[in-house]
N, C-alpha and C positions, 0 to 999 in steps of 0.2 A: 348647775347647782344653784338654786335660789336661796338667798339668805332670808331668815325670818323678817317679816315686816319690810320687805324689800321696797315697797312703795314709799316708805317714809324715812327709813334709816339713813343717816348721813354716813357715807362710806368714802369713796374716792373723790368727792367734790372738793374737800379741802386740799387733797393732794394736787389736783389740777390747779386750784387757785394759787397755792404756794409756789408750785413749780413754774406756772406761767407768769406770776409776778416777778420771779427771779429772771425769767427769760426776757420779759418786757423791760426790766430795768437794765439787764445786761446788754441787750443788742444795740440800743441807741448809744449807750456808753462805749461799747466796743467799737462802733463805727466812728464815734468822736475821738476815741483813743487812736485809732488808725490814722484818722485825719491829722491829729496833732503830731503824731510821730513822723508822718510823711513830711509835713510842713517844716517841723523843727530840723529834721535831717537834711532837707533840701535848702532851707534858708536859715532862719534863726528865730529864737523865742520872741523877740520884740516884733519882728515882722509878722509873725503868725498871730500875735495878739492884735496887731493893727488890722490884719486881714479879717479877723473875726468881728471887728467893729464895723457895723454897717455904714457908718459915716466915712470910714476909710476905704470902703469898697468902690473906689472910683475907677474910671476907665483904664488908668495906667496899671492897675493890678489885675485886669481881666485875664491876661495870659497866665500869670502866676496862679490865679484862682482856678482856672480851667485845668492847669497842670496838676495841682494838688487834688482836684476832684477826680480826674482821670486815674491818677495813681492810686487813690483811695478805693475807687471802684474796682480796679484790678486786684488789689489786695483783699478786698471783700470777697471777690470771686475765688481767690486761692484759699482763703480760710473756710468758705462754704464747702468747697470740694473736699478739704481736709477733714471736715466734720462728716459730710454726707456719705462719702464712699465707704469708710469703715463702718458707719452706723447701719448702712443698708445691708452689708454682709452680716454684721453682728445680729441684727434683728431677724433676718430671714433664716439664718442657720443655727442660732442659739436661743434667742429670747422667745420667739414664737413657739418653738417646741417646748421650752421651759414652761410657758404659760399653759399650753394645751395639756401637758403631761405631769407637771410638778406643782408650780405655785405662782400665782400672780404677785404675791407680796415679795417674794425673793427677786423677781424681775424688777420691781420698782426700786428696791434697795440697791441693787447693782447699778442701775442707771444713775440714781441720786448720788451714790458714792463717787462715781467717776465725775459727776458734776461738781462736787466739792473740789477735787484736785484740779479740774479745768479752771475754776474760778480763782484758785490760789495762784495759778500761773499768770492769769490776767492781773491779779493783785501785784505780783512781783514785777510785771511789765509796767505797771503804773508807778511803782516806787522808783524804778530805774527807767525814767521816761526817755533818756537819751539812747537806750538800746534800739537797734534797728527794728522796724515794724515786723520783719519776717519772723522774729522770735515769738510773735503771737500765734504762729502756726502750731507751736508746741501744745498750747492749751486746746486748740481746735482739734488736734489729733487725739488728745486724751479724751475729750468730750465725745468724739466720734467712736472711739473704741468702747465706750460704755453705752452706745446706742443713741445718746443725746435725745433731742426732741422727738425723733422718729420712734424710738423705743418707748418713751413715756406715753405718747399718744396711742400706740398700739396696745400697751398694757391697760391703760385706763379705759379705753373704749371696749376692749375685750371684757374687762371686769364688769362694767356697768351693763352691757348687753347680756352678760351671763347671768346676772342676778335679777334682771328685770323681767316682769311678765310682759307678754306681747302687747297687751292693750295699753300699757304704760310706758313702753320702751321709747317711743319718740319723745315724750315729755321728759323722761329721765335723761336721755341723751342731750336734750335741749338744755337741761339744767347744768350738765357737765360743760356743754359748749358755752353757757352763760358765764361759767367760772373763768373761761379764757378771756372774755371781754371785760368782765369786772376786774380781773387781775390786771388786764391791760390798762384800764382806766387809772388805777393807782400806780402801776408799774412805770408806764411811760411818763406820766406826769411827774412822779418822784425822780425818775432818771434824769430828766432835764434839770430839775432843781438841784439834785445831788451833784451832778457834773459841774454845773455853773457855779454853785456856791460852796460845795464841800470838797470837790475834786474827785479824781479817779480812784485814789486809794480808799477813801471812805465808801465809795459806790461799790467797789468789788469786795470790800470787807463785808458790807451789808448783804450782798447776794450770796456770799459764802455762808453767812449765818442763816439765810433762808433755807439753803439746802440742808443744813444741820437740823433745823426745825422740822423740815419735811421728813427726814430720816427718823427723828424721834416720834413723830406722829404715826408713821407707818409701824414702827416697832411696838408702840404702846397701845394704839387705838384700832388701827385698821384690821378688820377680820379678813382672814385669808380665804381665797376661793381655790380649791384644789380639784383637779379632774378626777373622775372615778377610774380613768384609765391611766396606767403607768407603763413606762417603757422598761424593758429588762435592764437590770443594773449591771449585768456581767457581759455585755456585748462589746465592751471596749470602746476606745475613743473613735477609731475608724468606723466601727459599726454604728456608733451613735450618729456620726456625720452622715453616713450613707442613709441611715434611717430618717434623718431630718430632711435630706434632699428628696428622698423617695416620698416622704410624707407630703411635702409641698407639691411635688409633681402629681401625686395621687389626688390631692385636693383640686388642682387645676384640671386634671384629665377626668375626674369623676363624672360618671354618667348621671345626668339630671334630666328632669322632664323637659319636654319640648319648649324651647324659648327661655328657660330659666338661665342657662349660661349666657345667652345674649343679654338678658336684662341685668344680670350681675355685672357683665363686662361693661355695659354702657353706663351703669351707675358709678362703677369704679372710674371709668374714663372721665366722667363729669367731676368727680372728686379730684382727679389728677389735674384737670384744667383749672379748678379752683386753687389747687396748691401752686400751680404755676403763676397765677395772677397774684396770689398772696405773697409768694416769695419775691416775685418781680417788684411788687409795690414796696415791700420792706427794704429791698436792696437799693432802690433809687429815691424813695421819698425823702429821706433825711438829706441826701445830697441836693435834691431838687429844691427843697425849701430853704436851705442854707446858702444857696447861690443867689446872685442878683437875678431879678429885681426884688425878690422877697427878703433875702438876707436875714432869715430868722435865726434866733438863738436856739440852743437845745431845749431851753425852757418853753419857748413858743411852740416848738415841734411837739413837746409833751402836752401842751394844751390841746392841740389838734387831735393827737392820738388818744388822749384822755377822753375828749368829747365823743370821738368815734366809738371807742370801746365801751364807754358807759352806756350810750344809747343802744348799742347792739346787745349788751348784756341784759339791760332792763327789758328790752322787747322779748328776749328769749325766756325770761323768767315770768313776765306778766302777760304779754300779748299772745305768745304762742299757745299756752295752755287754754286761754279763753277761746282762741280761734279753733282749737282742736276739740275741746269738750263742750263749748257753748254753741258754736256755729258748725261743728262737724266738718271742717274743711279738710280736704285730702292733703296728704304730704306734698303731692305734686303742685298743688295750688300755692302752698307756702313757699316751696322751692322757687317757683316762677316769680313770685313777688320779690323774694330775696335777690334773685339774679337781676331783675329789672332795676332794683335800687342800686346794685353794685355797678351796673353799666352806667347809670346816670351819674353816680359819684365820680367815676373815672373821667367822664367827660368834663365835669366841673373842675377836677384837678388839673386838667390839661391847659386851662386858661391862665394859670400862674398869677392869680391875684389872691390876696389874703381872704377877701370875702367869698370868693369861689371855693377856696380850699375848705373853709369852715362850713359853707353850704353843702359841699360834697360830703363832708364828714357827717353832717346831720342827716342827709338824704340816705346814707348807707346804713341806717339803723336796722333794717331787716336783713342785712347781709349774713347774719348768723343762721338764718333759716335753712339755706340749702344744705350745708354740711350736716346739720342735725337730722334733717329729714332723710337724706341719702344714707347716712351711716345706719340709722335705724332700719330703713327699708332693706338694705343689702344684708344686714345681719339676720333678718327674718327669712331670708331665702336659703340659709344653710343651717345645718344642725349646730346645736350649742357646743358640741365637742370640736367643731371646726372653727370656732370664733377666733382662737389664737392664730391659726394659720391664715384665716381670712384677713384679720386686721394686721397680722405680720406681713402678709403679701401687700396689702394696701399701703402700710407704712413704708415698706421697701420701695414700692413703686412711687410713692410720694417723695421719697428721697431722690430717686432718679429724676422725677419731675422738677424737684427743687434744683438739682444740678443743671438740668436743661434751662430752667428759668434764670439761674444766676449767671450762666454762660451767655445767654441771649441778652439779658437786660444790662449786664455789666459791660457788654460791648456796644449795645445799641445806644445806651444813655450817653457815654462820652462822645459817640459819633453824632448824636442828635444835637449836641450843644451848639453847633455852628449854624443850624437852620431852624430847629424848633424843639426846645427842651421838653415840652409837654407831649412829644410824640409817643413816648413810652406808655403814657396813660391811655392814649387812643388805641394803641396796640393791645393793652390789657382789656379794654372794653370789647374789642373785637374777639378776643379769646373767650370772654364770658358769653358773648352772643352765640358762639358755637355750642357751648354748654346749654344755653337756653333752648336752642333748636332740638338738641338731644332729649331734653326733659319734655318738651312739647310732643315729640314723637312717642316717648314712653307713656305719656298721659293718654294718648290715643290708642296705642297698640297693646299696652300691657293689660292682660286679662285680669279679671277679678279673682283673687285667691280665696279658697275656702279652707285649706289646710296645707301643711308643709308639702311642697312638691307637686300639688295638684291645683289646677285652675279651671274655673268655670268661664266659658266665653260669653255667657249670656249678659247682655247689656242691662237687663232688668235687675240684676243682682247688685248693681253699683250703689243704689241708694242704701241697701242694707249694709254694704261694706263700710259706709261712713258712720254707722251707728256704733259708737265705741262701747255701748252697753251689750251688744250682741256677743255671743260666745265665740271665742277663738281658741285655737289649739297651739301648742308650743311650736315655734318656728313658722307659724302661719303669717303671711304678709297681709296686714289688715288695712293699709291705707295707701300704698303706692300702686 
């Protein structure tokens, strides 16, 4: 169901911006809060303040520092699992059918409401700083029961692909992706300043307020997108659950034209690899830069992530539309460029110098291209009525990928401290290389589409496929 003026009307972009700003403020602050609680519980406040001071991070404190880093990493793992396991179930069996059959708007409001309660628990843990760090699991479980990040991404991407025409879908998705990075520019930068200068209580009070603003925007401004298909209202709770499970299985098992399932599966696989590296980077980067020899403050960490996210957001808003509409580049070309810059950035990060960290952040400016291109492409391979189930499946699989990433990297990072702390980033680069080879194969093997579910194998049609002014039909894949 397309909204009027769907090419231009602002819809879920502010939702993505506000939500991701809250996320980018919360996560570094949450990691710092865990670190502080672990340190204070094991030692004392004075020692922990000295440990944060780079001038005090001398060799006699290395064992204590590594202990706090390892314990913090393990608690990050526990909290991530507490969020991701319930969110995966909630999205797959409740929110994705809700989006397909009832309302996108209701799904956003449910997730945002749980986000408010989760942030309030973090706020209380900040007020009572002496409480054991395990109490932070309460907020993580609450967040997961509302779907958390997994749910919000599913609903937003389903919404934007549902209202967008095929010829503008990649650019519309790229604008939504840009909101992530622009929010990250402000969010991570502000998070460091807030934590260092105003404290945890102010920080989590602010993020709670952001969730309230998001809810008000959705209630007052956001137009709803409702499916033309509705489920029967009188089938009962058990019947609805069976219907949801069967709907997901039906989507997975649905007969499609030759090769389409393989293309969908490979594109989703690349998205999962990207989620693994994103989650792995998030889990270890803060600990990596706050450890010797860098000894960064939370504010300095915010500078790096702010630069990184600003450049990624700007390139999605300005460079991608030019490359698509002016130079008629295929999505696969843009994806490859993005993957190459991501690989290069991780290699720079592994050297553990301030200048290589900021160089890597600058080099990664095109890292937003792959996700935007793949999400647009895969959405055009299925019917619009299947978008909720598609993005629900992707979001749930991304939750599983995130669990895998958080388990791997929160064990590998503490183990690598004794021989090469930058090893995790080399591992991340290797994972991206796997995704790069998959995209290269798709670029060679994927036939040129002419309409939903049908493909022309002729090589001569490739040039016409790049012309965005040519006619396309609903759900026809026009660039991948």
